[in-house]
C-alpha positions as CSV (number, residue, x, y, z in Angstrom):
1,M,-15.2,56.1,-37.8
2,G,-17.4,57.6,-35.1
3,L,-20.5,56.8,-37.1
4,S,-19.4,53.2,-37.6
5,L,-18.7,52.8,-33.9
6,W,-22.2,54.2,-33.1
7,H,-23.8,51.7,-35.5
8,Y,-21.8,48.9,-33.9
9,L,-22.9,49.7,-30.3
10,P,-26.0,47.4,-30.5
11,N,-23.8,44.4,-31.5
12,L,-21.3,45.3,-28.7
13,V,-24.1,45.4,-26.2
14,T,-25.4,42.0,-27.5
15,I,-21.9,40.5,-27.1
16,V,-21.6,41.9,-23.5
17,V,-25.0,40.4,-22.6
18,I,-24.1,37.0,-24.1
19,V,-20.7,36.9,-22.3
20,T,-22.3,37.8,-19.0
21,V,-24.9,35.0,-19.4
22,F,-22.3,32.5,-20.2
23,R,-20.1,33.7,-17.3
24,Y,-22.8,33.1,-14.8
25,L,-23.6,29.7,-16.4
26,L,-20.0,28.7,-15.9
27,R,-20.2,29.8,-12.3
28,G,-23.2,27.6,-11.8
29,V,-21.4,24.6,-13.4
30,F,-18.4,25.3,-11.2
31,F,-20.5,25.3,-8.1
32,L,-22.1,22.0,-9.0
33,K,-18.6,20.6,-9.7
34,E,-17.3,21.6,-6.2
35,E,-20.3,20.2,-4.5
36,I,-19.9,16.8,-6.2
37,R,-16.1,16.8,-5.6
38,L,-16.4,17.5,-1.9
39,G,-19.2,14.9,-1.5
40,R,-21.9,17.3,-0.5
41,L,-23.9,16.4,-3.7
42,T,-24.2,12.8,-4.9
43,I,-25.4,11.6,-8.2
44,E,-25.9,7.8,-8.6
45,G,-23.3,6.4,-10.9
46,F,-21.2,9.6,-10.9
47,Y,-18.0,9.4,-8.9
48,P,-16.5,12.4,-7.2
49,D,-13.2,12.0,-9.0
50,W,-15.1,12.6,-12.3
51,A,-16.1,16.1,-11.2
52,N,-12.9,18.0,-12.3
53,P,-12.5,16.3,-15.8
54,T,-16.2,16.6,-16.5
55,Y,-16.1,20.3,-15.6
56,Q,-13.2,20.9,-17.9
57,I,-15.1,19.2,-20.8
58,V,-18.2,21.3,-20.1
59,R,-16.1,24.4,-19.9
60,V,-14.5,23.9,-23.2
61,M,-17.9,23.1,-24.8
62,V,-19.4,26.3,-23.3
63,F,-16.5,28.4,-24.6
64,A,-16.8,26.9,-28.0
65,F,-20.6,27.5,-28.0
66,L,-19.9,31.1,-26.8
67,L,-17.6,31.7,-29.8
68,V,-20.2,30.3,-32.2
69,V,-22.9,32.6,-30.8
70,I,-20.9,35.8,-30.8
71,F,-19.1,35.2,-34.1
72,P,-21.8,36.9,-36.2
73,Y,-21.6,40.0,-34.0
74,L,-17.8,40.5,-34.4
75,P,-16.7,43.4,-36.6
76,G,-15.7,42.2,-40.1
77,S,-17.0,38.7,-39.5
78,D,-18.5,38.7,-43.0
79,S,-15.3,39.8,-44.8
80,P,-13.4,37.2,-46.9
81,I,-10.1,38.1,-45.1
82,F,-11.6,37.2,-41.7
83,K,-13.0,33.9,-43.0
84,G,-9.7,33.0,-44.6
85,V,-7.7,33.7,-41.4
86,S,-10.2,31.6,-39.4
87,V,-9.9,28.7,-41.8
88,F,-6.1,28.9,-41.7
89,L,-5.9,29.0,-37.9
90,G,-8.3,26.0,-37.8
91,F,-6.0,24.1,-40.2
92,L,-2.9,24.8,-38.1
93,F,-4.7,23.8,-34.9
94,T,-6.0,20.6,-36.4
95,F,-2.7,19.3,-37.7
96,G,-0.5,20.8,-35.0
97,S,-2.4,19.3,-32.1
98,A,-2.9,15.8,-33.5
99,G,-0.6,14.2,-31.0
100,S,-2.0,16.2,-28.1
101,L,-5.6,15.4,-29.1
102,S,-4.8,11.7,-28.9
103,N,-3.4,12.1,-25.4
104,I,-6.4,14.2,-24.4
105,V,-8.9,11.5,-25.6
106,A,-6.8,8.8,-23.9
107,G,-6.8,10.9,-20.7
108,L,-10.6,11.2,-20.7
109,V,-11.0,7.5,-21.3
110,L,-8.6,6.6,-18.4
111,T,-10.5,9.0,-16.1
112,Y,-13.9,7.5,-16.7
113,M,-12.4,4.0,-16.7
114,R,-11.2,4.7,-13.1
115,A,-8.1,2.6,-13.8
116,Y,-6.2,4.5,-11.0
117,K,-6.3,7.6,-8.8
118,L,-3.8,9.9,-7.1
119,G,-1.7,8.0,-4.6
120,D,-2.3,4.5,-6.0
121,R,0.6,2.1,-6.4
122,V,0.5,0.9,-10.0
123,K,2.6,-0.8,-12.6
124,I,2.3,0.7,-16.1
125,G,4.4,-1.3,-18.6
126,D,7.7,-1.7,-16.9
127,V,7.3,1.2,-14.5
128,T,6.1,0.7,-10.9
129,G,5.4,3.5,-8.5
130,D,2.8,5.9,-7.0
131,I,0.5,8.2,-9.1
132,I,1.4,11.8,-8.2
133,E,-0.3,13.6,-11.0
134,K,-2.7,12.8,-13.8
135,N,-4.1,15.2,-16.3
136,L,-5.6,15.1,-19.8
137,L,-2.1,14.9,-21.4
138,V,0.2,12.8,-19.2
139,T,0.4,10.8,-16.0
140,R,3.3,11.2,-13.6
141,I,4.6,8.3,-11.4
142,R,7.1,8.4,-8.6
143,T,9.0,5.2,-8.2
144,I,10.3,3.8,-4.8
145,K,13.7,5.3,-5.8
146,N,12.1,8.8,-6.0
147,E,12.4,8.8,-9.8
148,E,9.6,10.9,-11.4
149,I,8.5,9.3,-14.7
150,T,6.1,11.1,-17.1
151,I,4.1,8.8,-19.4
152,P,1.8,10.1,-22.2
153,N,-1.8,9.0,-21.8
154,S,-1.8,7.5,-25.3
155,S,1.0,5.2,-24.3
156,I,-0.9,4.0,-21.2
157,M,-3.9,3.2,-23.4
158,S,-1.8,1.0,-25.6
159,S,-0.2,-0.8,-22.7
160,Y,-1.5,-2.6,-19.6
161,T,-2.0,-1.2,-16.1
162,T,-1.7,-3.1,-12.8
163,N,-3.3,-1.4,-9.8
164,F,-2.0,-2.8,-6.5
165,T,-4.0,-0.4,-4.3
166,S,-7.6,-0.6,-5.5
167,A,-8.5,-3.9,-3.8
168,A,-5.9,-3.8,-0.9
169,P,-8.1,-2.0,1.6
170,T,-11.0,-4.5,1.3
171,L,-9.7,-7.8,-0.1
172,G,-6.0,-7.4,0.7
173,L,-3.1,-7.5,-1.7
174,V,-1.5,-11.0,-2.0
175,L,2.3,-11.0,-1.8
176,H,3.9,-14.1,-3.2
177,T,7.4,-15.6,-3.3
178,T,8.7,-19.0,-4.2
179,V,11.4,-21.2,-2.6
180,T,12.6,-24.6,-3.6
181,I,13.2,-27.4,-1.1
182,G,14.5,-30.9,-1.5
183,Y,12.3,-34.0,-1.6
184,D,13.8,-35.2,1.7
185,V,11.9,-32.6,3.7
186,P,8.2,-33.3,4.5
187,W,5.9,-30.9,2.7
188,A,3.9,-30.2,5.8
189,Q,7.0,-29.0,7.6
190,V,7.8,-26.7,4.7
191,H,4.3,-25.2,4.8
192,Q,4.5,-24.6,8.5
193,L,7.9,-22.8,8.2
194,L,6.8,-20.6,5.4
195,I,3.5,-19.6,7.1
196,A,5.4,-18.8,10.3
197,A,7.9,-16.7,8.3
198,A,5.0,-14.7,6.7
199,L,3.2,-14.1,10.0
200,G,6.5,-12.9,11.6
201,A,6.7,-9.9,9.1
202,E,5.0,-6.7,10.3
203,G,2.3,-5.7,7.9
204,I,1.2,-9.2,7.0
205,L,-2.5,-10.0,7.9
206,P,-3.1,-13.0,10.1
207,D,-6.7,-13.2,8.6
208,P,-7.0,-14.2,5.9
209,Q,-4.2,-16.6,6.9
210,P,-1.1,-17.0,4.6
211,F,-1.2,-20.2,2.5
212,V,1.3,-22.2,0.5
213,L,0.9,-23.7,-3.0
214,Q,3.2,-26.4,-4.4
215,T,3.6,-25.1,-7.9
216,S,5.9,-27.7,-9.4
217,L,7.8,-31.0,-8.8
218,D,11.2,-30.5,-10.4
219,D,14.1,-32.8,-10.9
220,Y,15.9,-32.0,-7.7
221,Y,13.4,-30.1,-5.5
222,V,9.8,-29.0,-5.0
223,S,8.7,-25.4,-5.7
224,Y,6.7,-23.9,-2.8
225,Q,4.9,-20.6,-3.4
226,L,4.1,-18.6,-0.2
227,N,1.1,-16.3,-0.4
228,A,0.3,-13.7,2.3
229,Y,-2.2,-10.8,2.5
230,T,-1.4,-7.2,3.3
231,R,-3.3,-3.9,3.1
232,E,-0.2,-1.8,2.7
233,A,0.3,-1.9,-1.0
234,S,2.9,0.9,-1.0
235,R,5.3,-1.1,1.3
236,Q,5.8,-4.1,-1.0
237,A,9.5,-3.9,-1.2
238,V,10.0,-3.7,2.6
239,L,7.5,-6.5,3.2
240,Y,9.1,-8.8,0.6
241,S,12.5,-8.2,2.2
242,R,11.2,-9.0,5.7
243,I,9.4,-12.1,4.5
244,H,12.6,-13.4,2.8
245,Q,14.7,-12.6,6.0
246,N,12.2,-14.6,8.1
247,I,12.2,-17.5,5.6
248,Q,16.0,-17.8,5.9
249,D,15.8,-17.7,9.7
250,Q,13.0,-20.2,10.0
251,F,14.6,-22.8,7.7
252,N,18.0,-22.4,9.2
253,E,16.7,-22.8,12.7
254,A,14.8,-25.9,11.6
255,G,17.9,-27.4,9.9
256,V,16.2,-27.3,6.4
257,E,18.4,-26.4,3.4
258,I,16.9,-24.1,0.7
259,M,17.8,-25.6,-2.7
260,S,18.1,-22.2,-4.5
261,P,20.5,-22.1,-6.2
262,H,21.1,-25.8,-7.0
263,Y,23.6,-27.7,-4.9
264,R,25.5,-30.6,-6.4
265,A,27.5,-32.3,-3.7
266,Q,28.3,-35.7,-2.4
267,R,26.8,-35.3,1.1
268,D,29.4,-37.5,2.8
269,G,32.4,-35.3,3.4
270,N,30.8,-32.0,2.6
271,Q,29.9,-29.1,4.9
272,T,26.2,-28.4,5.2
273,T,24.9,-25.2,3.5
274,I,23.2,-24.0,6.7
275,P,25.1,-21.0,8.3
276,A,27.4,-22.0,11.1
277,D,25.5,-19.8,13.6
278,Y,22.6,-22.2,13.4
279,L,24.6,-25.4,13.7
280,P,25.5,-27.1,17.0
281,K,28.8,-26.1,18.5
282,D,30.0,-29.7,18.3
283,Y,29.0,-30.1,14.6
284,V,31.6,-31.9,12.4
285,A,31.3,-32.4,8.7
286,P,30.7,-36.1,8.0
287,K,33.6,-38.2,6.7
288,F,33.6,-40.3,3.6
289,R,32.5,-43.8,4.2
290,V,34.2,-46.6,2.4
291,D,32.8,-50.1,2.9
292,G,35.2,-52.9,2.2
293,G,33.7,-55.8,0.2
294,G,34.6,-59.4,0.5
295,S,36.3,-61.2,-2.4
């Protein structure tokens, strides 16, 4: 045994030297990764958020190459038993990690596609929330109700992703809501009221100015779509609520009824749908009018 150990010492020294070289190689790659991630080193066309996943890929490749290089120097590497065990372990790894590999490949694709980053407000399938973690296997989202949802990367690749944050700081995110107003109200007045309601909500940008689109002419009313810009993509729920509150106030103060839902009523003899707080104190519901005809 001592003689065998003595003859193996050159191979052991070779393995130590190879491992040392690869160790310092990984340190150099890690240093470059940190410099790129922190923005101290820039490479045209290479984004800082690519630094970590690229380092992980290079690290795996370096370790794989290291194993290939030192494999011939391992004791018993030429024995049939060692080769059989290696093939068996490779077989188990291949079939046991099939699902994980698909998620890893999808995670790499999503990273280099730059579909989203940490902190972005996104909608993936039916889930809407903020990205709190993304790795090679899964992406985690926290909804506005503080629910943490874990989505496999392969599922994200097979679905669609809506990013509300990416263009909000520069172009602005457009919030839109639709109201239906009767044909008896001039469209210019409706536009004015809707724009005033949007501008009255904190977080809505005055420039670009909100605008209104008339999306359809229905049987009993006209559909008006209000569009307003904001840079606060993560506050959509609050902004929508404030816009809707302001719409109700603006239209009630102007004496304009919102025809959602439908109202089927004979106007003579019926109370208006405007809340009583907005009506004159001497308001009285109109009576039925009956005109007598001559014989």
